[in-house]
C-alpha positions in Angstrom: -32.2 155.2 55.3 -35.1 154.1 53.0 -32.7 153.9 50.1 -30.7 151.2 52.0 -34.0 149.3 52.7 -35.0 149.4 49.0 -31.6 148.1 48.0 -31.9 145.3 50.5 -35.4 144.4 49.1 -34.0 144.2 45.6 -31.1 142.0 46.8 -33.5 139.7 48.7 -35.7 139.3 45.6 -32.6 138.6 43.5 -31.4 135.9 46.0 -34.9 134.5 46.3 -34.9 135.1 50.1 -38.3 135.9 51.7 -38.5 138.9 54.1 -41.1 141.4 55.4 -41.2 145.1 54.9 -42.4 147.2 57.8 -43.7 150.7 56.9 -45.0 153.5 59.2 -48.3 154.6 57.5 -49.7 157.0 60.1 -48.7 158.7 63.4 -50.4 160.7 66.1 -48.5 162.5 68.9 -44.9 161.8 69.8 -43.4 158.9 67.7 -39.9 157.8 67.0 -40.1 158.1 63.2 -42.2 159.8 60.6 -44.7 158.3 58.2 -42.9 156.4 55.5 -40.0 155.1 57.6 -39.2 151.5 56.7 -37.6 148.4 58.1 -36.8 145.2 56.4 -36.9 142.0 58.5 -35.5 138.6 57.4 -36.5 135.2 58.7 -33.2 134.7 60.5 -33.6 138.0 62.5 -31.5 140.3 60.4 -32.9 143.8 60.0 -32.1 146.7 57.6 -33.5 150.2 58.4 -35.5 151.3 61.5 -38.9 152.6 62.5 -37.5 154.2 65.5 -36.4 151.5 68.0 -38.0 150.9 71.3 -41.3 149.2 71.9 -42.7 149.9 68.5 -39.9 148.4 66.6 -39.5 145.4 68.9 -43.2 144.4 68.6 -43.2 145.0 64.8 -40.0 142.9 64.4 -41.7 139.8 65.8 -44.9 140.4 63.9 -42.8 140.7 60.7 -41.2 137.4 61.5 -44.7 135.9 61.8 -45.7 137.5 58.5 -42.8 135.8 56.7 -43.9 132.4 58.1 -47.6 132.8 57.4 -47.2 135.0 54.3 -50.0 137.3 55.3 -49.8 141.2 55.5 -50.9 143.0 58.6 -51.9 146.5 59.6 -50.9 147.0 63.2 -52.1 150.0 65.3 -50.1 150.8 68.5 -51.8 152.7 71.3 -49.1 152.6 74.0 -50.7 153.0 77.4 -48.8 153.1 80.6 -49.7 149.4 81.2 -48.1 148.4 77.8 -45.0 150.4 78.6 -44.7 148.7 82.0 -45.2 145.2 80.6 -42.5 145.7 77.9 -40.1 147.6 80.1 -39.8 150.3 77.5 -41.0 153.9 77.6 -42.6 155.4 74.5 -45.7 157.5 73.6 -48.1 158.5 70.9 -49.8 156.3 68.4 -48.6 154.6 65.2 -49.9 152.4 62.5 -47.5 150.2 60.6 -48.1 148.0 57.5 -46.2 144.7 57.5 -45.9 143.2 54.0 -44.3 139.9 53.2 -41.8 140.2 50.4 -41.5 137.1 48.3 -39.5 136.4 45.2 -41.2 134.9 42.1 -42.3 131.4 43.1 -39.9 128.7 41.8 -41.5 125.5 40.5 -39.4 122.4 40.1 -41.2 119.9 37.8 -39.6 116.5 38.4 -40.7 114.6 35.3 -41.1 116.1 31.8 -43.8 113.8 30.4 -47.4 114.7 29.5 -48.5 116.1 32.8 -45.2 117.9 33.4 -45.4 119.5 30.0 -48.8 120.9 30.4 -48.1 122.0 34.0 -45.1 124.0 32.8 -47.2 125.7 30.1 -49.8 126.8 32.6 -47.5 127.7 35.5 -45.4 130.0 33.3 -48.5 132.2 32.7 -49.0 132.5 36.5 -45.5 133.9 37.2 -43.7 130.7 38.3 -40.0 130.4 37.5 -39.7 127.0 36.0 -37.1 124.2 36.4 -37.7 121.0 34.5 -35.8 117.8 35.4 -36.0 114.4 33.7 -33.5 111.6 33.0 -34.6 111.5 29.3 -33.1 114.0 26.9 -36.0 113.4 24.4 -38.3 114.9 27.0 -36.1 117.4 28.9 -34.8 119.7 26.2 -35.0 123.3 25.1 -37.1 122.5 22.1 -39.8 121.1 24.3 -39.5 123.8 27.0 -38.1 126.9 25.3 -39.3 129.4 28.0 -38.3 127.4 31.1 -35.7 129.0 33.3 -33.8 125.7 33.5 -34.1 122.4 31.8 -32.0 119.5 33.1 -31.5 116.0 31.6 -29.8 114.0 34.4 -30.3 111.1 36.8 -33.2 112.4 39.0 -32.1 111.3 42.5 -28.5 112.1 41.7 -29.4 115.6 40.6 -31.6 116.2 43.6 -28.8 115.0 45.9 -26.3 117.5 44.6 -28.7 120.5 44.1 -29.7 123.1 46.8 -33.4 123.6 46.2 -34.5 126.8 48.1 -37.0 126.3 50.9 -39.5 128.7 49.3 -39.7 126.4 46.2 -42.6 124.3 45.0 -41.7 120.8 43.8 -43.9 118.5 41.8 -43.1 114.8 41.3 -44.7 113.6 38.1 -42.2 111.1 36.7 -43.0 108.2 34.4 -43.3 105.4 37.0 -43.6 104.2 40.6 -39.9 103.5 41.1 -38.9 106.9 39.8 -41.5 108.6 42.0 -40.2 106.7 45.0 -36.6 107.7 44.3 -37.5 111.3 43.9 -39.7 111.4 47.1 -37.0 109.6 49.1 -34.5 112.4 48.2 -37.0 115.3 48.6 -39.2 114.5 51.6 -36.4 115.2 54.2 -36.1 118.8 52.8 -38.0 121.9 54.0 -40.0 123.1 51.0 -43.0 125.4 50.5 -44.7 122.6 48.6 -44.0 119.0 47.7 -46.5 117.0 45.7 -46.6 113.5 44.4 -48.8 112.2 41.5 -50.6 108.9 41.8 -53.7 107.1 43.1 -54.2 106.7 46.8 -53.1 103.0 46.5 -49.9 104.0 44.8 -49.1 106.7 47.3 -49.8 104.3 50.2 -47.3 101.8 48.7 -44.6 104.5 48.4 -45.3 105.8 51.9 -45.0 102.2 53.3 -41.7 101.7 51.6 -40.3 105.0 53.0 -41.7 104.3 56.4 -40.0 100.9 56.4 -36.7 102.7 55.5 -37.2 104.9 58.6 -38.7 108.1 57.2 -40.7 109.9 59.9 -44.5 110.4 59.7 -44.0 114.1 60.1 -42.0 114.3 56.9 -44.5 112.3 54.9 -47.4 114.3 56.3 -46.1 117.4 54.6 -46.4 115.8 51.1 -49.4 116.7 49.0 -50.5 113.3 47.7 -52.4 112.4 45.7 -51.4 115.7 44.1 -53.8 118.4 42.9 -57.2 119.6 44.0 -60.1 117.2 43.5 -61.9 118.5 40.4 -62.5 115.2 38.6 -59.5 115.7 36.3 -58.8 112.8 33.9 -56.6 114.0 31.0 -53.0 115.3 31.4 -54.2 118.8 30.7 -56.9 118.6 33.4 -54.5 117.0 35.9 -52.1 119.9 35.2 -54.9 122.4 36.0 -55.7 120.6 39.3 -52.0 120.7 40.3 -51.6 124.4 39.4 -54.8 125.2 41.3 -53.3 123.5 44.4 -50.0 125.4 44.0 -51.9 128.7 43.9 -54.0 127.7 46.9 -50.8 126.9 48.9 -49.2 130.1 47.7 -52.1 132.1 49.2 -52.5 130.0 52.3 -55.7 128.3 51.3 -54.5 124.7 51.4 -52.3 123.0 54.0 -50.6 119.6 54.1 -52.6 116.3 54.4 -53.7 115.5 57.9 -52.6 112.5 60.1 -55.9 110.5 59.5 -55.3 110.7 55.7 -51.7 109.6 56.2 -52.7 106.6 58.3 -55.3 105.6 55.8 -52.6 105.6 53.1 -50.2 103.6 55.2 -52.8 101.0 55.9 -53.5 100.7 52.1 -57.2 101.4 52.8 -59.0 102.3 49.6 -61.6 105.1 49.8 -64.5 105.5 47.4 -63.6 105.4 43.7 -61.8 108.6 42.6 -60.3 110.1 39.5 -58.0 107.8 37.6 -54.4 109.2 37.5 -52.3 108.1 34.5 -48.8 106.9 34.8 -46.4 109.5 33.4 -44.7 108.7 30.1 
């Protein structure tokens, strides 16, 4: 049975599909399966393998679904009293500990814009295990000589390429193009999608103008609230190299659940074009 689970894990990683692996790590008394039994749970509810069925498996199934969403492992101990059995409508006994581990593929990073910041971000992100996709509409920037180790380098019209490309929901997408209009076009195409991370380079004033334009076109506040903008952690970055470091730091923080999307107050401030205290200058990509 575990061989089937291991094969499913390998297939999930190959497809880039997140899942959660549930493993029995200890038992006391009468339990439906032995230590080491495994079950793989997918976000859409599919399962491969079993830890014995009944109340244990049902509860672990839902906790595995939560682990996929929150990307945090859990160690769960079941002590099934008569009250628990009565509440669940299932009869089972003994004690069991299961370890629920989110299984994620190598994070995929789509860098929209192959200028100075994009170039340095790619160099750094590759060393941290990201699978890199570089997209720009200028062949002199988006080419294999410039990005020899990237998994994919595309020279194409940016909004057109986004429109025809299925970017997986677990992907990280960074918009660092060479100008305001290019950023607007890219964000217009990407904001409606469900992505692990979507970030936009620029000052607060520039971000506010782009948000205003998209709001006027009918884009919802909820969609814009999920965008990380201005992009990167605030570390006082100035040079393209430093800005790339701040972006990568934010990507890693999101990966480990340490950073969430901007809040509604920040979004309202951007929409109203309010200017906060002076902050780091952000160069226009080129």
